[in-house]
C-alpha positions, -999 to +999 in steps of 0.1 A: -662-926+462-640-937+434-665-922+409-665-889+427-627-888+426-627-894+388-653-867+383-633-842+403-602-852+384-620-847+350-634-813+362-599-802+372-584-813+339-612-795+320-606-763+341-569-764+333-576-768+296-600-739+297-574-718+315-548-728+289-572-717+261-580-685+279-543-678+284-536-685+248-563-661+237-550-634+260-515-639+248-526-638+211-545-605+218-514-590+235-492-600+206-516-586+181-518-553+201-480-551+202-478-557+164-505-531+158-486-505+179-453-512+162-469-507+128-494-479+136-472-456+158-445-449+131-473-442+106-491-419+131-458-401+138-451-397+101-486-383+095-482-359+124-448-348+111-462-343+076-491-323+089-468-300+109-445-295+079-474-286+057-485-261+084-451-244+081-450-241+043-473-228+017-474-255-010-504-241-028-488-207-035-457-217-054-455-217-092-454-250-111-416-250-115-412-251-077-425-277-052-419-291-017-404-325-011-421-350+012-397-355+041-404-392+041-394-397+004-371-367-002-338-386+000-350-414-023-362-388-049-328-371-048-310-404-054-334-416-081-338-385-103-314-379-132-311-342-125-325-322-096-321-288-080-329-288-043-331-259-018-322-269+018-333-248+047-355-245+078-388-230+066-382-197+083-359-167+083-355-135+061-335-151+033-357-181+030-388-159+029-373-137+002-366-168-019-401-181-014-415-148-025-395-151-058-407-187-063-443-175-059-439-148-085-449-161-119-434-131-137-399-137-122-401-174-125-409-173-163-372-169-169-363-199-147-352-227-171-357-258-150-374-269-117-365-265-081-375-286-051-376-273-015-364-296+013-378-281+045-356-291+074-379-296+104-371-330+117-338-351+117-319-319+112-285-334+123-289-363+100-297-341+070-269-317+078-244-345+079-257-363+047-256-332+025-229-312+043-251-282+050-263-261+079-301-260+087-301-223+095-284-214+061-301-215+027-282-239+004-292-248-031-276-280-045-277-294-080-277-332-082-270-356-111-280-392-105-280-386-068-246-370-067-238-334-059-225-315-089-227-279-077-241-257-050-250-221-042-249-208-006-274-180-004-268-151+020-276-114+023-248-105-001-269-118-030-296-095-044-323-122-044-349-103-064-326-097-093-299-124-092-316-155-078-330-167-111-298-161-132-278-179-105-302-208-105-301-210-143-263-211-142-262-238-115-264-269-137-239-254-162-211-247-137-183-272-133-180-294-103-163-278-073-170-243-084-199-224-068-222-208-092-219-170-092-242-143-106-234-136-143-205-111-143-204-079-164-188-083-198-151-075-198-127-065-226-113-096-241-075-103-237-071-105-275-079-068-278-052-058-253-021-064-275-036-046-304-045-016-282-010-016-267+007-018-301-014+011-314-004+032-284+033+023-290+031+032-327+014+065-319+041+073-294+068+064-320+053+086-346+052+115-322+089+111-312+100+109-348+082+141-357+098+158-327+133+147-338+128+160-373+118+194-360+150+196-339+171+187-369+157+215-390 
């Protein structure tokens, strides 16, 4: 009887140990599953986002001087590069489409003197708008030096994109901080010529008056 009791006790202890091991294995599997989800889900989301962005843009059609930024690394690229021109916009709309047409035209882009990167605003729009002080539905081109904004061009329908976009982009890095780059203005008569012209007109008037006085005297 005593032996049977001991056997039952040993079997019970063995059962508890097996259950503990099973519970530990199940717990370990659950923990690994959670860790896998934590790591895998963001990567899957990033991959899905990247695929959706690529479906909205035509990366293979731009000339070499223009390229699209990866939304996952765009902010770091802007902060790391010594100098960088970036176009911010949702990848849609008439103005955006006209600009892309220029960036795909090798004949027009041959006069472009640096590079431009396109930051397509598809996700995290509010965060991007706040960080760069822009509006997602507007096209804004910003020139950065060492991650800091030096100048910007707001593009709207008032700008003749086909003829003035490239000259404006070329001027962008040269314009002082706080001044929006403007299309090159027509050449004006210099101020140094004005006094000479005025003086010549005065002298001519004086000669005329003198001759008139002489005629009256005679």
